[in-house]
N, C-alpha and C positions, 0 to 999 in steps of 0.2 A: 175157459175156450182159449185157445190159441190161433188157428186160424179165420178170419171173418172176412166174407164175400160184403164189400163195403158195398158196390153197387146195388145188389141183389135188396142186400137188407134194407136199404133206403127203400128202396122200389117194393118191399112189403109192407114197409108199415100204413097203418090203416090213417093217418093225419099228415098232413103237408105239415109243416114249418114245427111238426113236434118232435122234437130231441129223443134217439135212445141212447144212451149211455151203455159205451161198445166195454168199458173197460179203465181200471185207474191204475194212477202209477204213485202212488203217494195220496199229497192234496190235488193231483193235477187229472181229469179228465177226460176223457176222450169220449166224443158223441158223436151219430149222424142222424142226419133229415132228408128230407126230401126236398126241396124248394120247387114250388109249380104256378110260380106267373105273381104271386102276387103282390104285395106291400107289405108291408109293417112297419108299425109304427117306431118313433125315435125311442133308442133305451141309452143307457150307459150303467158300465160293472165299477165294481171299486177296482178289480183285475184286469190285467191284460185276458186278451183272448187272440189266437192264432185261429183265422178261419180259409179250409184248406180246399178250394174245390175240388172236385174228382171229378165231375162233367158237366156238360154248361155252364152255365157264368153266371158269378152276382155282383149286382148292382148295388151297391156304395152310395150313401151320402153320409162322409166321417168327418165331423169338426169341420163339415160345410164346404164340404169337397166332393165331387160325384170321383168314383172309382169304380172301375170295374177289373172284378178278377174273372178269369179264364179258367178251363181244367189245365190241372196240375200247376196251378201259379195258388199262395196263398197270400195272404193280409194280418197282419196283426193292425187289433184294435188295442191300443195302450189305454192304462186305466183310465175312467171318467171321460172318453172321447163321446161324445156323442152318436149314433151311429145309427141310421134306419135300413131298410131294403128297401129298393125300389121295384119300382114294376118293370116287369117281362127276365127276375131273377127264376130260374130254371135247372132243375139237376140234385146231384147230389154234392151235400156241403159238411166234411168232417170241422167239427168244433173240438177245440183242446182248451181247455179252462180252468179256475181253479177252484175246486167245490170245497165251499166253505163246513168250517167244523165235517171236517174229512177224517174220520180214524187211522 
């Protein structure tokens, strides 16, 4: 797979907030998902992740601070930082993250 239409791939996903792994470089994965306005509960990860909004907006609470990431912007969530998606997050999100036990 070489060229990926991020927006149409996200739009075709059957479920919002369920990511699809588009590709992998070493132990780093690139995923896409569709945001549909619903909030998600807090989570944290052992490794940092980059959240790139392709279209729409991502509303987060990260380490107790409210953040809005708009189309064309990226937010890095550092390892161990608790973050939760707030209501109203809609659009297309690309996630770049470490894949544990990657071959």
